[in-house]
C-alpha positions as CSV (number, residue, x, y, z in Angstrom):
1,M,103.4,143.2,82.0
2,E,105.0,139.9,81.5
3,Q,106.3,138.1,84.5
4,C,110.0,137.7,85.1
5,T,111.5,134.2,85.1
6,I,114.7,132.8,86.7
7,E,117.1,130.5,84.7
8,V,119.9,128.8,86.3
9,D,122.4,127.3,83.9
10,L,124.2,124.8,85.8
11,I,127.0,124.5,83.0
12,R,127.9,128.1,83.0
13,Q,127.1,128.7,86.7
14,C,125.0,131.6,85.9
15,L,121.7,132.9,87.1
16,S,119.6,135.3,84.6
17,V,116.5,137.1,85.4
18,K,114.4,137.4,82.3
19,R,111.4,139.0,81.0
20,G,110.5,137.2,77.9
21,R,113.8,137.0,76.0
22,E,115.3,140.1,77.6
23,V,117.9,139.5,80.2
24,L,117.3,142.0,83.1
25,R,120.1,140.7,85.4
26,Q,122.8,138.1,85.4
27,Y,124.8,136.7,88.4
28,L,127.5,134.1,88.8
29,V,126.4,131.4,91.1
30,S,127.8,128.1,92.7
31,T,125.7,125.0,92.3
32,S,126.4,121.4,93.5
33,R,130.0,120.1,93.6
34,Y,128.2,116.7,92.8
35,G,126.6,117.9,89.7
36,P,122.9,117.8,88.7
37,G,120.6,115.2,90.2
38,E,117.3,115.2,91.9
39,R,117.4,112.2,94.5
40,M,117.0,113.1,98.2
41,G,120.3,112.7,100.0
42,S,122.4,113.2,96.7
43,N,123.5,116.7,97.5
44,C,123.0,117.3,93.8
45,T,121.4,120.5,92.2
46,P,118.0,119.4,91.0
47,R,117.0,120.1,87.4
48,G,113.5,121.2,85.7
49,H,110.8,123.7,86.4
50,H,110.4,125.1,90.0
51,K,109.0,128.2,91.4
52,I,109.7,130.3,94.4
53,R,107.8,128.8,97.1
54,A,108.8,131.3,100.0
55,K,111.1,134.3,100.5
56,I,112.9,134.4,103.8
57,G,115.0,137.1,105.3
58,A,113.4,140.4,104.3
59,G,115.1,143.3,105.9
60,L,117.8,141.5,107.6
61,P,121.4,143.0,107.4
62,P,123.8,141.4,104.7
63,G,125.6,138.3,106.2
64,S,122.7,137.4,108.7
65,V,123.2,133.8,109.5
66,L,120.0,131.6,108.8
67,L,119.5,128.2,110.2
68,G,116.4,126.2,109.7
69,R,115.0,129.2,107.9
70,R,115.4,131.3,110.9
71,F,117.6,134.3,111.8
72,T,120.0,133.0,114.5
73,G,120.9,136.6,115.6
74,E,124.4,136.3,114.2
75,I,126.2,138.1,111.3
76,Y,128.9,136.1,109.5
77,S,132.3,137.0,110.4
78,A,135.8,135.4,110.1
79,E,135.8,134.7,113.7
80,L,132.5,132.8,113.4
81,A,133.6,130.8,110.5
82,R,136.7,129.8,112.5
83,S,134.6,128.5,115.2
84,Q,132.7,126.3,112.8
85,P,134.9,125.6,109.8
86,E,132.7,122.6,108.4
87,R,129.5,124.5,108.4
88,D,127.6,125.2,105.2
89,W,126.7,128.9,105.7
90,I,123.2,130.1,104.6
91,L,123.4,134.0,104.7
92,S,121.3,137.1,104.2
93,R,118.3,135.8,102.1
94,I,116.7,132.5,101.0
95,L,114.5,131.9,97.9
96,W,113.0,128.5,98.7
97,L,112.4,126.4,95.7
98,S,109.5,124.1,94.9
99,G,109.5,121.5,92.1
100,L,106.7,121.6,89.4
101,E,107.4,118.5,87.8
102,P,106.0,115.1,89.4
103,G,108.6,112.3,89.4
104,L,111.4,114.7,88.4
105,N,111.4,117.3,91.1
106,R,108.2,117.0,93.0
107,F,106.9,114.4,95.3
108,G,108.5,111.3,96.6
109,C,112.3,111.1,96.8
110,V,113.0,113.9,94.3
111,D,111.0,116.6,96.0
112,S,113.2,119.9,95.8
113,M,110.9,121.4,98.7
114,R,111.4,118.5,101.0
115,R,115.2,118.6,100.1
116,Y,115.3,122.1,101.0
117,I,116.8,123.5,98.0
118,Y,117.3,127.3,98.1
119,I,118.8,130.1,96.3
120,H,120.7,131.8,99.1
121,G,123.8,134.0,100.1
122,T,127.1,132.7,100.9
123,P,130.3,134.0,102.6
124,D,132.3,136.2,100.4
125,T,135.2,134.1,101.0
126,E,133.5,131.2,99.2
127,I,134.1,130.5,95.4
128,I,131.5,131.6,93.0
129,G,131.2,130.5,89.2
130,V,132.4,127.0,89.9
131,P,130.3,124.1,91.4
132,C,131.0,123.7,95.0
133,S,127.8,123.8,97.0
134,H,125.9,121.0,98.9
135,G,122.9,121.1,96.3
136,C,121.6,124.7,96.7
137,V,122.3,127.6,94.5
138,R,124.8,129.9,96.1
139,M,125.1,133.7,95.4
140,R,127.1,136.5,96.7
141,N,125.3,138.4,99.5
142,T,124.8,141.7,97.7
143,D,123.5,139.7,94.5
144,V,121.0,137.4,96.5
145,I,119.6,140.5,98.3
146,E,119.1,142.4,95.0
147,L,117.5,139.4,93.5
148,F,115.3,139.0,96.6
149,D,114.0,142.4,96.1
150,I,113.0,142.2,92.5
151,V,111.2,138.7,92.3
152,P,107.8,137.8,94.0
153,P,107.0,134.3,95.6
154,G,105.6,132.2,92.7
155,T,108.3,133.4,90.3
156,P,109.2,130.5,87.9
157,V,112.6,129.1,88.2
158,V,114.3,126.8,85.5
159,L,117.4,124.9,86.3
160,H,119.2,123.3,83.5
161,T,122.3,121.8,82.0
């Protein structure tokens, strides 16, 4: 059976799970408010060919707060959000991306993995479908949990404009 791939369209703010040309699932996402870009410290969403390096958060409840790729023991709530209004929330699951193209998204100052570029959950109060992240690909919690459950580590991911 042919392996699935993930395609993230930075213009349409859409993530598609495909097998060959067949679209199996499609989700609205939010990528960087600063647009596409690969440089360390840019807060831009990197382009090009990647793979899922690691999956983090299996079995955690929806809304679980992740910090430094570890569960903090907290579940996101409006009260928690009010106590930390400037925080960039990473919730429920993380699909950690590793670039595959040396000089574009791998090694040196453009390394997606060292930039901690993830596909991850975000609070349901956050806007989805328009660019407003800090570089990662944000998804609704129910969507990122579904995606997490259907793709294995090593799944190819292409981010493009």
